[in-house]
All heavy atoms as TSV, in Angstrom:
chain	resi	resn	atom	element	x	y	z
A	1	MET	N	N	-30.712	-20.749	20.204
A	1	MET	CA	C	-30.241	-19.402	19.956
A	1	MET	C	C	-30.756	-18.437	21.031
A	1	MET	O	O	-31.888	-18.488	21.328
A	1	MET	CB	C	-30.634	-18.895	18.596
A	1	MET	CG	C	-30.067	-17.499	18.278
A	1	MET	SD	S	-30.350	-17.060	16.555
A	1	MET	CE	C	-32.043	-16.736	16.422
A	2	ILE	N	N	-29.896	-17.622	21.582
A	2	ILE	CA	C	-30.341	-16.535	22.612
A	2	ILE	C	C	-30.782	-15.442	21.970
A	2	ILE	O	O	-29.965	-14.756	21.175
A	2	ILE	CB	C	-29.198	-16.407	23.612
A	2	ILE	CG1	C	-28.801	-17.593	24.185
A	2	ILE	CG2	C	-29.555	-15.456	24.639
A	2	ILE	CD1	C	-27.483	-17.625	24.976
A	3	THR	N	N	-31.938	-14.927	22.132
A	3	THR	CA	C	-32.413	-13.711	21.442
A	3	THR	C	C	-32.512	-12.458	22.353
A	3	THR	O	O	-32.688	-11.371	21.890
A	3	THR	CB	C	-33.816	-13.942	20.912
A	3	THR	OG1	O	-34.718	-14.350	21.909
A	3	THR	CG2	C	-33.803	-15.009	19.842
A	4	ASP	N	N	-32.292	-12.620	23.667
A	4	ASP	CA	C	-32.322	-11.541	24.667
A	4	ASP	C	C	-30.936	-10.750	24.581
A	4	ASP	O	O	-29.975	-11.417	24.873
A	4	ASP	CB	C	-32.613	-12.017	26.015
A	4	ASP	CG	C	-32.607	-10.802	27.007
A	4	ASP	OD1	O	-33.587	-10.184	27.106
A	4	ASP	OD2	O	-31.486	-10.742	27.745
A	5	ALA	N	N	-30.994	-9.478	24.144
A	5	ALA	CA	C	-29.773	-8.871	23.870
A	5	ALA	C	C	-28.922	-8.644	25.134
A	5	ALA	O	O	-27.697	-8.854	25.046
A	5	ALA	CB	C	-30.005	-7.296	23.434
A	6	ASP	N	N	-29.477	-8.427	26.242
A	6	ASP	CA	C	-28.660	-8.295	27.484
A	6	ASP	C	C	-27.981	-9.609	27.732
A	6	ASP	O	O	-26.800	-9.645	28.233
A	6	ASP	CB	C	-29.559	-7.889	28.595
A	6	ASP	CG	C	-30.105	-6.465	28.698
A	6	ASP	OD1	O	-29.382	-5.644	27.913
A	6	ASP	OD2	O	-31.133	-6.175	29.116
A	7	ALA	N	N	-28.651	-10.700	27.593
A	7	ALA	CA	C	-28.056	-12.039	27.782
A	7	ALA	C	C	-26.911	-12.328	26.861
A	7	ALA	O	O	-25.931	-12.797	27.242
A	7	ALA	CB	C	-29.097	-13.073	27.721
A	8	VAL	N	N	-27.044	-11.967	25.670
A	8	VAL	CA	C	-26.017	-12.120	24.605
A	8	VAL	C	C	-24.774	-11.303	24.967
A	8	VAL	O	O	-23.684	-11.920	24.983
A	8	VAL	CB	C	-26.559	-11.707	23.273
A	8	VAL	CG1	C	-25.313	-11.603	22.221
A	8	VAL	CG2	C	-27.667	-12.534	22.794
A	9	VAL	N	N	-24.980	-10.073	25.474
A	9	VAL	CA	C	-23.865	-9.209	25.818
A	9	VAL	C	C	-23.190	-9.938	27.108
A	9	VAL	O	O	-21.959	-10.021	27.027
A	9	VAL	CB	C	-24.348	-7.774	26.208
A	9	VAL	CG1	C	-23.293	-7.072	26.819
A	9	VAL	CG2	C	-24.840	-7.146	24.920
A	10	GLU	N	N	-23.920	-10.246	28.038
A	10	GLU	CA	C	-23.189	-10.849	29.239
A	10	GLU	C	C	-22.517	-12.176	28.886
A	10	GLU	O	O	-21.463	-12.442	29.481
A	10	GLU	CB	C	-24.253	-10.918	30.418
A	10	GLU	CG	C	-24.719	-9.573	30.859
A	10	GLU	CD	C	-23.463	-8.636	31.219
A	10	GLU	OE1	O	-22.523	-8.977	31.923
A	10	GLU	OE2	O	-23.640	-7.564	30.689
A	11	ARG	N	N	-23.150	-12.944	28.173
A	11	ARG	CA	C	-22.619	-14.271	27.806
A	11	ARG	C	C	-21.314	-14.072	26.947
A	11	ARG	O	O	-20.303	-14.751	27.138
A	11	ARG	CB	C	-23.469	-15.181	27.092
A	11	ARG	CG	C	-24.597	-15.776	27.952
A	11	ARG	CD	C	-25.552	-16.510	27.070
A	11	ARG	NE	N	-26.486	-17.314	27.916
A	11	ARG	CZ	C	-26.730	-18.529	27.998
A	11	ARG	NH1	N	-25.951	-19.304	27.170
A	11	ARG	NH2	N	-27.441	-19.050	28.816
A	12	SER	N	N	-21.349	-12.967	26.220
A	12	SER	CA	C	-20.073	-12.725	25.352
A	12	SER	C	C	-18.890	-12.318	26.264
A	12	SER	O	O	-17.787	-12.716	26.098
A	12	SER	CB	C	-20.346	-11.640	24.398
A	12	SER	OG	O	-21.416	-12.032	23.535
A	13	VAL	N	N	-19.277	-11.540	27.307
A	13	VAL	CA	C	-18.171	-11.066	28.259
A	13	VAL	C	C	-17.741	-12.318	29.120
A	13	VAL	O	O	-16.529	-12.489	29.199
A	13	VAL	CB	C	-18.717	-9.973	29.168
A	13	VAL	CG1	C	-17.638	-9.694	30.203
A	13	VAL	CG2	C	-18.998	-8.717	28.349
A	14	SER	N	N	-18.569	-13.220	29.522
A	14	SER	CA	C	-18.228	-14.371	30.265
A	14	SER	C	C	-17.358	-15.237	29.471
A	14	SER	O	O	-16.337	-15.758	29.981
A	14	SER	CB	C	-19.503	-15.065	30.740
A	14	SER	OG	O	-19.203	-16.218	31.447
A	15	LEU	N	N	-17.649	-15.407	28.188
A	15	LEU	CA	C	-16.973	-16.254	27.320
A	15	LEU	C	C	-15.537	-15.745	27.266
A	15	LEU	O	O	-14.496	-16.415	27.335
A	15	LEU	CB	C	-17.530	-16.332	25.898
A	15	LEU	CG	C	-16.800	-17.118	24.883
A	15	LEU	CD1	C	-16.647	-18.605	25.346
A	15	LEU	CD2	C	-17.538	-17.145	23.594
A	16	ALA	N	N	-15.440	-14.390	26.962
A	16	ALA	CA	C	-14.136	-13.817	26.702
A	16	ALA	C	C	-13.189	-13.721	27.975
A	16	ALA	O	O	-12.109	-13.966	27.930
A	16	ALA	CB	C	-14.283	-12.388	26.105
A	17	ARG	N	N	-13.817	-13.272	29.158
A	17	ARG	CA	C	-13.143	-13.054	30.351
A	17	ARG	C	C	-12.886	-14.333	31.139
A	17	ARG	O	O	-11.796	-14.437	31.792
A	17	ARG	CB	C	-13.914	-12.008	31.321
A	17	ARG	CG	C	-14.017	-10.700	30.543
A	17	ARG	CD	C	-12.856	-9.769	30.510
A	17	ARG	NE	N	-12.423	-9.439	31.994
A	17	ARG	CZ	C	-11.210	-9.187	32.336
A	17	ARG	NH1	N	-10.316	-9.141	31.547
A	17	ARG	NH2	N	-10.954	-9.020	33.576
A	18	LEU	N	N	-13.899	-15.216	31.221
A	18	LEU	CA	C	-13.840	-16.324	32.132
A	18	LEU	C	C	-13.668	-17.659	31.390
A	18	LEU	O	O	-13.369	-18.689	32.077
A	18	LEU	CB	C	-15.112	-16.489	32.976
A	18	LEU	CG	C	-15.518	-15.288	33.766
A	18	LEU	CD1	C	-16.868	-15.406	34.417
A	18	LEU	CD2	C	-14.364	-14.958	34.789
A	19	GLY	N	N	-13.855	-17.711	30.049
A	19	GLY	CA	C	-13.673	-18.925	29.334
A	19	GLY	C	C	-14.809	-19.949	29.665
A	19	GLY	O	O	-14.585	-21.105	29.552
A	20	GLU	N	N	-15.982	-19.316	29.924
A	20	GLU	CA	C	-17.061	-20.224	30.203
A	20	GLU	C	C	-18.440	-19.635	29.814
A	20	GLU	O	O	-18.452	-18.291	29.689
A	20	GLU	CB	C	-17.187	-20.568	31.696
A	20	GLU	CG	C	-17.562	-19.406	32.665
A	20	GLU	CD	C	-17.455	-19.771	34.041
A	20	GLU	OE1	O	-16.853	-20.713	34.493
A	20	GLU	OE2	O	-18.229	-19.106	34.817
A	21	VAL	N	N	-19.383	-20.369	29.597
A	21	VAL	CA	C	-20.779	-19.945	29.185
A	21	VAL	C	C	-21.719	-20.729	30.266
A	21	VAL	O	O	-21.284	-21.762	30.803
A	21	VAL	CB	C	-21.192	-20.135	27.889
A	21	VAL	CG1	C	-20.468	-19.229	26.908
A	21	VAL	CG2	C	-21.011	-21.583	27.449
A	22	THR	N	N	-22.847	-20.294	30.421
A	22	THR	CA	C	-23.861	-20.979	31.253
A	22	THR	C	C	-24.926	-21.487	30.392
A	22	THR	O	O	-25.377	-20.769	29.628
A	22	THR	CB	C	-24.463	-19.979	32.339
A	22	THR	OG1	O	-23.343	-19.439	33.083
A	22	THR	CG2	C	-25.396	-20.643	33.283
A	23	SER	N	N	-25.203	-22.718	30.571
A	23	SER	CA	C	-26.258	-23.404	29.784
A	23	SER	C	C	-27.501	-22.879	30.225
A	23	SER	O	O	-27.850	-22.382	31.288
A	23	SER	CB	C	-26.177	-24.935	29.891
A	23	SER	OG	O	-26.607	-25.245	31.234
A	24	ARG	N	N	-28.615	-23.194	29.404
A	24	ARG	CA	C	-30.007	-22.837	29.872
A	24	ARG	C	C	-30.414	-23.500	31.080
A	24	ARG	O	O	-31.212	-22.949	31.806
A	24	ARG	CB	C	-30.989	-23.198	28.683
A	24	ARG	CG	C	-30.780	-22.376	27.457
A	24	ARG	CD	C	-31.902	-22.688	26.489
A	24	ARG	NE	N	-31.667	-21.843	25.256
A	24	ARG	CZ	C	-32.608	-21.495	24.495
A	24	ARG	NH1	N	-33.812	-21.908	24.720
A	24	ARG	NH2	N	-32.396	-20.817	23.479
A	25	ALA	N	N	-29.930	-24.630	31.333
A	25	ALA	CA	C	-30.162	-25.378	32.680
A	25	ALA	C	C	-29.378	-24.787	33.812
A	25	ALA	O	O	-29.627	-25.253	35.004
A	25	ALA	CB	C	-29.811	-26.927	32.451
A	26	GLY	N	N	-28.439	-23.905	33.511
A	26	GLY	CA	C	-27.708	-23.309	34.611
A	26	GLY	C	C	-26.345	-23.812	34.902
A	26	GLY	O	O	-25.652	-23.384	35.726
A	27	ALA	N	N	-25.949	-24.857	34.114
A	27	ALA	CA	C	-24.612	-25.539	34.290
A	27	ALA	C	C	-23.592	-24.623	33.567
A	27	ALA	O	O	-23.825	-24.043	32.507
A	27	ALA	CB	C	-24.601	-26.855	33.685
A	28	ARG	N	N	-22.457	-24.424	34.253
A	28	ARG	CA	C	-21.293	-23.689	33.619
A	28	ARG	C	C	-20.471	-24.653	32.760
A	28	ARG	O	O	-20.195	-25.773	33.161
A	28	ARG	CB	C	-20.390	-23.050	34.758
A	28	ARG	CG	C	-21.026	-21.974	35.435
A	28	ARG	CD	C	-20.183	-21.355	36.479
A	28	ARG	NE	N	-20.796	-20.239	37.133
A	28	ARG	CZ	C	-20.343	-19.656	38.157
A	28	ARG	NH1	N	-19.245	-19.996	38.743
A	28	ARG	NH2	N	-20.959	-18.546	38.675
A	29	ILE	N	N	-20.206	-24.160	31.513
A	29	ILE	CA	C	-19.460	-24.976	30.645
A	29	ILE	C	C	-18.216	-24.282	30.206
A	29	ILE	O	O	-18.254	-23.063	29.689
A	29	ILE	CB	C	-20.396	-25.224	29.337
A	29	ILE	CG1	C	-21.580	-25.943	29.846
A	29	ILE	CG2	C	-19.489	-26.139	28.350
A	29	ILE	CD1	C	-22.663	-25.920	28.747
A	30	GLU	N	N	-17.022	-24.925	30.368
A	30	GLU	CA	C	-15.810	-24.256	29.968
A	30	GLU	C	C	-15.710	-24.291	28.422
A	30	GLU	O	O	-15.983	-25.231	27.765
A	30	GLU	CB	C	-14.638	-25.020	30.583
A	30	GLU	CG	C	-13.230	-24.457	30.304
A	30	GLU	CD	C	-12.089	-25.252	30.931
A	30	GLU	OE1	O	-12.356	-25.685	32.027
A	30	GLU	OE2	O	-11.104	-25.244	30.371
A	31	VAL	N	N	-15.356	-23.238	27.855
A	31	VAL	CA	C	-15.205	-23.049	26.368
A	31	VAL	C	C	-13.836	-22.364	26.139
A	31	VAL	O	O	-13.582	-21.265	26.626
A	31	VAL	CB	C	-16.404	-22.222	25.837
A	31	VAL	CG1	C	-16.161	-22.110	24.316
A	31	VAL	CG2	C	-17.670	-22.837	26.209
A	32	ARG	N	N	-13.046	-22.994	25.358
A	32	ARG	CA	C	-11.800	-22.294	24.954
A	32	ARG	C	C	-11.995	-21.727	23.512
A	32	ARG	O	O	-11.757	-22.310	22.546
A	32	ARG	CB	C	-10.673	-23.410	24.986
A	32	ARG	CG	C	-10.472	-23.884	26.465
A	32	ARG	CD	C	-9.384	-24.779	26.287
A	32	ARG	NE	N	-8.073	-24.035	26.277
A	32	ARG	CZ	C	-7.019	-24.492	26.610
A	32	ARG	NH1	N	-6.848	-25.752	26.847
A	32	ARG	NH2	N	-5.880	-23.810	26.487
A	33	ALA	N	N	-12.519	-20.490	23.495
A	33	ALA	CA	C	-12.762	-19.904	22.188
A	33	ALA	C	C	-11.756	-18.755	21.813
A	33	ALA	O	O	-11.313	-18.146	22.742
A	33	ALA	CB	C	-14.122	-19.274	22.284
A	34	ARG	N	N	-11.545	-18.661	20.653
A	34	ARG	CA	C	-10.623	-17.540	20.054
A	34	ARG	C	C	-11.450	-16.507	19.351
A	34	ARG	O	O	-10.827	-15.468	18.907
A	34	ARG	CB	C	-9.423	-18.103	19.214
A	34	ARG	CG	C	-8.648	-18.948	20.119
A	34	ARG	CD	C	-7.454	-19.469	19.357
A	34	ARG	NE	N	-6.797	-18.376	18.683
A	34	ARG	CZ	C	-5.973	-18.608	17.540
A	34	ARG	NH1	N	-5.725	-19.683	17.188
A	34	ARG	NH2	N	-5.320	-17.541	17.069
A	35	SER	N	N	-12.785	-16.861	19.023
A	35	SER	CA	C	-13.479	-15.828	18.277
A	35	SER	C	C	-14.943	-15.944	18.827
A	35	SER	O	O	-15.313	-16.882	19.495
A	35	SER	CB	C	-13.442	-16.212	16.873
A	35	SER	OG	O	-13.947	-17.409	16.519
A	36	LEU	N	N	-15.759	-15.006	18.353
A	36	LEU	CA	C	-17.072	-14.933	18.763
A	36	LEU	C	C	-17.874	-14.563	17.515
A	36	LEU	O	O	-17.557	-13.586	16.744
A	36	LEU	CB	C	-17.294	-13.688	19.709
A	36	LEU	CG	C	-18.736	-13.461	20.234
A	36	LEU	CD1	C	-19.273	-14.644	21.027
A	36	LEU	CD2	C	-18.807	-12.181	21.091
A	37	CYS	N	N	-18.984	-15.309	17.198
A	37	CYS	CA	C	-19.855	-15.066	16.046
A	37	CYS	C	C	-21.215	-14.635	16.420
A	37	CYS	O	O	-21.751	-15.154	17.277
A	37	CYS	CB	C	-19.979	-16.412	15.238
A	37	CYS	SG	S	-21.026	-16.384	13.835
A	38	LEU	N	N	-21.626	-13.578	15.818
A	38	LEU	CA	C	-22.888	-12.962	16.063
A	38	LEU	C	C	-23.635	-13.098	14.737
A	38	LEU	O	O	-23.114	-12.764	13.619
A	38	LEU	CB	C	-22.867	-11.455	16.337
A	38	LEU	CG	C	-22.148	-11.217	17.715
A	38	LEU	CD1	C	-22.066	-9.749	17.919
A	38	LEU	CD2	C	-22.852	-11.872	18.782
A	39	HIS	N	N	-24.905	-13.662	14.678
A	39	HIS	CA	C	-25.606	-13.960	13.489
A	39	HIS	C	C	-26.103	-12.611	12.849
A	39	HIS	O	O	-26.879	-11.864	13.479
A	39	HIS	CB	C	-26.719	-14.679	13.739
A	39	HIS	CG	C	-26.350	-16.160	14.138
A	39	HIS	ND1	N	-26.364	-17.071	13.179
A	39	HIS	CD2	C	-25.993	-16.611	15.190
A	39	HIS	CE1	C	-25.939	-18.269	13.741
A	39	HIS	NE2	N	-25.584	-18.073	14.984
A	40	GLY	N	N	-25.636	-12.231	11.658
A	40	GLY	CA	C	-26.014	-10.963	11.005
A	40	GLY	C	C	-27.438	-10.926	10.584
A	40	GLY	O	O	-27.937	-9.829	10.311
A	41	ASP	N	N	-28.198	-12.051	10.555
A	41	ASP	CA	C	-29.452	-11.955	10.084
A	41	ASP	C	C	-30.534	-11.864	11.351
A	41	ASP	O	O	-31.703	-11.830	11.070
A	41	ASP	CB	C	-29.861	-13.270	9.302
A	41	ASP	CG	C	-29.622	-14.579	10.097
A	41	ASP	OD1	O	-29.028	-14.574	11.202
A	41	ASP	OD2	O	-30.210	-15.642	9.590
A	42	THR	N	N	-29.864	-11.778	12.510
A	42	THR	CA	C	-30.805	-11.560	13.681
A	42	THR	C	C	-31.429	-10.059	13.620
A	42	THR	O	O	-30.588	-9.233	13.316
A	42	THR	CB	C	-30.013	-11.631	14.912
A	42	THR	OG1	O	-29.414	-13.019	15.023
A	42	THR	CG2	C	-30.719	-11.523	16.220
A	43	PRO	N	N	-32.645	-9.912	13.913
A	43	PRO	CA	C	-33.137	-8.475	13.985
A	43	PRO	C	C	-32.382	-7.744	14.979
A	43	PRO	O	O	-32.006	-8.154	16.106
A	43	PRO	CB	C	-34.557	-8.742	14.525
A	43	PRO	CG	C	-34.949	-10.103	14.055
A	43	PRO	CD	C	-33.718	-10.897	14.226
A	44	GLY	N	N	-31.960	-6.542	14.557
A	44	GLY	CA	C	-31.192	-5.631	15.425
A	44	GLY	C	C	-29.671	-6.054	15.551
A	44	GLY	O	O	-28.973	-5.657	16.495
A	45	ALA	N	N	-29.133	-6.881	14.578
A	45	ALA	CA	C	-27.827	-7.410	14.744
A	45	ALA	C	C	-26.737	-6.372	14.837
A	45	ALA	O	O	-25.786	-6.447	15.568
A	45	ALA	CB	C	-27.658	-8.408	13.477
A	46	VAL	N	N	-26.802	-5.274	14.062
A	46	VAL	CA	C	-25.846	-4.225	14.092
A	46	VAL	C	C	-25.725	-3.656	15.391
A	46	VAL	O	O	-24.645	-3.567	16.040
A	46	VAL	CB	C	-26.029	-3.244	12.906
A	46	VAL	CG1	C	-25.117	-2.094	13.040
A	46	VAL	CG2	C	-25.950	-3.853	11.577
A	47	GLU	N	N	-26.843	-3.345	15.959
A	47	GLU	CA	C	-26.857	-2.767	17.305
A	47	GLU	C	C	-26.395	-3.674	18.409
A	47	GLU	O	O	-25.604	-3.288	19.318
A	47	GLU	CB	C	-28.261	-2.055	17.721
A	47	GLU	CG	C	-28.282	-1.329	18.980
A	47	GLU	CD	C	-27.180	-0.346	19.248
A	47	GLU	OE1	O	-26.904	0.357	18.238
A	47	GLU	OE2	O	-26.750	-0.128	20.439
A	48	LEU	N	N	-26.802	-4.941	18.324
A	48	LEU	CA	C	-26.276	-5.860	19.219
A	48	LEU	C	C	-24.757	-6.066	19.077
A	48	LEU	O	O	-24.144	-6.099	20.140
A	48	LEU	CB	C	-26.897	-7.227	18.835
A	48	LEU	CG	C	-26.529	-8.497	19.715
A	48	LEU	CD1	C	-26.882	-8.176	21.165
A	48	LEU	CD2	C	-27.210	-9.625	19.268
A	49	ALA	N	N	-24.243	-6.143	17.905
A	49	ALA	CA	C	-22.784	-6.231	17.796
A	49	ALA	C	C	-22.158	-4.959	18.344
A	49	ALA	O	O	-20.983	-5.123	19.023
A	49	ALA	CB	C	-22.350	-6.305	16.313
A	50	ARG	N	N	-22.709	-3.809	18.240
A	50	ARG	CA	C	-22.114	-2.629	18.819
A	50	ARG	C	C	-22.019	-2.744	20.382
A	50	ARG	O	O	-20.988	-2.382	20.922
A	50	ARG	CB	C	-22.836	-1.346	18.421
A	50	ARG	CG	C	-22.585	-0.947	16.963
A	50	ARG	CD	C	-23.360	0.347	16.697
A	50	ARG	NE	N	-23.109	0.723	15.406
A	50	ARG	CZ	C	-23.874	1.048	14.430
A	50	ARG	NH1	N	-25.253	0.988	14.737
A	50	ARG	NH2	N	-23.711	1.374	13.246
A	51	ARG	N	N	-23.136	-3.199	20.953
A	51	ARG	CA	C	-23.309	-3.376	22.394
A	51	ARG	C	C	-22.258	-4.407	22.967
A	51	ARG	O	O	-21.622	-4.225	23.937
A	51	ARG	CB	C	-24.709	-3.797	22.722
A	51	ARG	CG	C	-25.720	-2.638	22.685
A	51	ARG	CD	C	-27.062	-3.051	23.208
A	51	ARG	NE	N	-27.006	-3.500	24.607
A	51	ARG	CZ	C	-28.002	-4.200	25.245
A	51	ARG	NH1	N	-29.018	-4.477	24.700
A	51	ARG	NH2	N	-27.842	-4.501	26.530
A	52	VAL	N	N	-22.132	-5.534	22.113
A	52	VAL	CA	C	-21.199	-6.673	22.638
A	52	VAL	C	C	-19.818	-5.997	22.500
A	52	VAL	O	O	-19.029	-6.099	23.493
A	52	VAL	CB	C	-21.343	-7.813	21.672
A	52	VAL	CG1	C	-20.190	-8.759	21.855
A	52	VAL	CG2	C	-22.670	-8.548	21.915
A	53	ARG	N	N	-19.322	-5.402	21.458
A	53	ARG	CA	C	-18.114	-4.796	21.344
A	53	ARG	C	C	-17.837	-3.854	22.529
A	53	ARG	O	O	-16.766	-3.881	23.125
A	53	ARG	CB	C	-17.833	-4.119	20.122
A	53	ARG	CG	C	-16.400	-3.628	19.858
A	53	ARG	CD	C	-16.181	-2.932	18.531
A	53	ARG	NE	N	-14.829	-2.564	18.547
A	53	ARG	CZ	C	-13.984	-2.933	17.491
A	53	ARG	NH1	N	-14.346	-3.609	16.650
A	53	ARG	NH2	N	-12.715	-2.555	17.556
A	54	ARG	N	N	-18.655	-2.932	22.712
A	54	ARG	CA	C	-18.469	-1.941	23.728
A	54	ARG	C	C	-18.337	-2.476	25.133
A	54	ARG	O	O	-17.395	-2.195	25.910
A	54	ARG	CB	C	-19.736	-0.988	23.647
A	54	ARG	CG	C	-19.731	0.113	24.719
A	54	ARG	CD	C	-20.726	1.305	24.634
A	54	ARG	NE	N	-22.144	0.699	24.400
A	54	ARG	CZ	C	-22.849	0.696	23.182
A	54	ARG	NH1	N	-22.421	1.335	22.133
A	54	ARG	NH2	N	-24.073	0.245	23.180
A	55	ARG	N	N	-19.158	-3.552	25.445
A	55	ARG	CA	C	-19.054	-4.113	26.800
A	55	ARG	C	C	-17.831	-4.909	26.872
A	55	ARG	O	O	-17.137	-5.015	27.873
A	55	ARG	CB	C	-20.296	-4.979	27.011
A	55	ARG	CG	C	-20.350	-5.638	28.283
A	55	ARG	CD	C	-20.767	-4.609	29.342
A	55	ARG	NE	N	-21.003	-5.317	30.664
A	55	ARG	CZ	C	-19.967	-5.625	31.452
A	55	ARG	NH1	N	-18.732	-5.142	31.261
A	55	ARG	NH2	N	-20.306	-6.165	32.616
A	56	LEU	N	N	-17.349	-5.585	25.761
A	56	LEU	CA	C	-16.084	-6.353	25.760
A	56	LEU	C	C	-14.917	-5.435	26.056
A	56	LEU	O	O	-14.022	-5.709	26.999
A	56	LEU	CB	C	-15.833	-7.068	24.513
A	56	LEU	CG	C	-16.746	-8.261	24.215
A	56	LEU	CD1	C	-16.574	-8.850	22.877
A	56	LEU	CD2	C	-16.405	-9.460	25.257
A	57	GLU	N	N	-14.935	-4.275	25.338
A	57	GLU	CA	C	-13.863	-3.389	25.604
A	57	GLU	C	C	-13.899	-2.747	26.975
A	57	GLU	O	O	-12.768	-2.497	27.535
A	57	GLU	CB	C	-13.890	-2.233	24.479
A	57	GLU	CG	C	-13.494	-2.836	23.121
A	57	GLU	CD	C	-13.660	-1.799	22.006
A	57	GLU	OE1	O	-14.479	-0.844	22.091
A	57	GLU	OE2	O	-13.146	-2.069	20.982
A	58	GLU	N	N	-15.036	-2.440	27.496
A	58	GLU	CA	C	-15.221	-1.953	28.807
A	58	GLU	C	C	-14.697	-2.862	29.879
A	58	GLU	O	O	-14.307	-2.546	30.936
A	58	GLU	CB	C	-16.644	-1.456	29.180
A	58	GLU	CG	C	-17.164	-0.369	28.419
A	58	GLU	CD	C	-18.698	-0.107	28.551
A	58	GLU	OE1	O	-19.441	-0.961	29.202
A	58	GLU	OE2	O	-19.167	0.878	28.031
A	59	SER	N	N	-14.716	-4.149	29.457
A	59	SER	CA	C	-14.252	-5.281	30.332
A	59	SER	C	C	-12.832	-5.509	30.359
A	59	SER	O	O	-12.405	-6.539	30.896
A	59	SER	CB	C	-15.171	-6.540	30.165
A	59	SER	OG	O	-16.454	-6.170	30.447
A	60	GLY	N	N	-12.259	-4.785	29.414
A	60	GLY	CA	C	-10.688	-5.012	29.156
A	60	GLY	C	C	-10.383	-6.107	28.215
A	60	GLY	O	O	-9.306	-6.527	28.085
A	61	VAL	N	N	-11.411	-6.459	27.332
A	61	VAL	CA	C	-11.049	-7.458	26.263
A	61	VAL	C	C	-10.568	-6.719	25.067
A	61	VAL	O	O	-11.157	-5.768	24.669
A	61	VAL	CB	C	-12.329	-8.297	26.044
A	61	VAL	CG1	C	-11.973	-9.253	24.793
A	61	VAL	CG2	C	-12.776	-9.179	27.334
A	62	ARG	N	N	-9.501	-7.131	24.441
A	62	ARG	CA	C	-9.013	-6.501	23.180
A	62	ARG	C	C	-9.723	-7.127	22.026
A	62	ARG	O	O	-9.776	-8.407	21.837
A	62	ARG	CB	C	-7.606	-6.767	23.072
A	62	ARG	CG	C	-6.909	-6.049	21.728
A	62	ARG	CD	C	-5.451	-6.301	21.730
A	62	ARG	NE	N	-5.070	-7.659	21.376
A	62	ARG	CZ	C	-4.913	-8.085	20.130
A	62	ARG	NH1	N	-5.219	-7.242	19.165
A	62	ARG	NH2	N	-4.606	-9.247	19.835
A	63	VAL	N	N	-10.474	-6.340	21.317
A	63	VAL	CA	C	-11.162	-6.744	20.079
A	63	VAL	C	C	-10.281	-6.468	18.811
A	63	VAL	O	O	-9.906	-5.324	18.679
A	63	VAL	CB	C	-12.530	-6.020	19.964
A	63	VAL	CG1	C	-13.277	-6.511	18.817
A	63	VAL	CG2	C	-13.339	-6.287	21.273
A	64	ALA	N	N	-10.096	-7.561	18.061
A	64	ALA	CA	C	-9.300	-7.326	16.843
A	64	ALA	C	C	-9.725	-8.201	15.747
A	64	ALA	O	O	-10.320	-9.202	15.951
A	64	ALA	CB	C	-7.791	-7.743	17.230
A	65	ALA	N	N	-9.454	-7.731	14.556
A	65	ALA	CA	C	-9.733	-8.540	13.381
A	65	ALA	C	C	-8.794	-9.778	13.273
A	65	ALA	O	O	-7.629	-9.781	13.754
A	65	ALA	CB	C	-9.608	-7.768	12.081
A	66	PHE	N	N	-9.159	-10.753	12.709
A	66	PHE	CA	C	-8.305	-12.006	12.329
A	66	PHE	C	C	-7.168	-11.561	11.537
A	66	PHE	O	O	-7.274	-10.737	10.645
A	66	PHE	CB	C	-9.117	-13.117	11.693
A	66	PHE	CG	C	-10.116	-13.946	12.494
A	66	PHE	CD1	C	-11.411	-13.781	12.223
A	66	PHE	CD2	C	-9.666	-14.618	13.539
A	66	PHE	CE1	C	-12.366	-14.376	12.978
A	66	PHE	CE2	C	-10.648	-15.254	14.337
A	66	PHE	CZ	C	-11.990	-15.155	14.016
A	67	ALA	N	N	-6.073	-12.068	11.844
A	67	ALA	CA	C	-4.816	-11.921	11.103
A	67	ALA	C	C	-4.420	-12.984	10.127
A	67	ALA	O	O	-4.797	-14.028	10.343
A	67	ALA	CB	C	-3.661	-11.619	11.992
């Protein structure tokens, strides 16, 4: 689990925009995701979710509820 808020935000954008994440070892891994899960029991989870959403929207990613 990644606990650094800045890393979480940047990985979320990379996942949404590029379809990839970077492993702890530095390898790029292709991921075809349609959703993103943030753990609600993480300390500061609400603020982290706000930061992720803000950065996704600033990056041109459309954030929407499941239909």
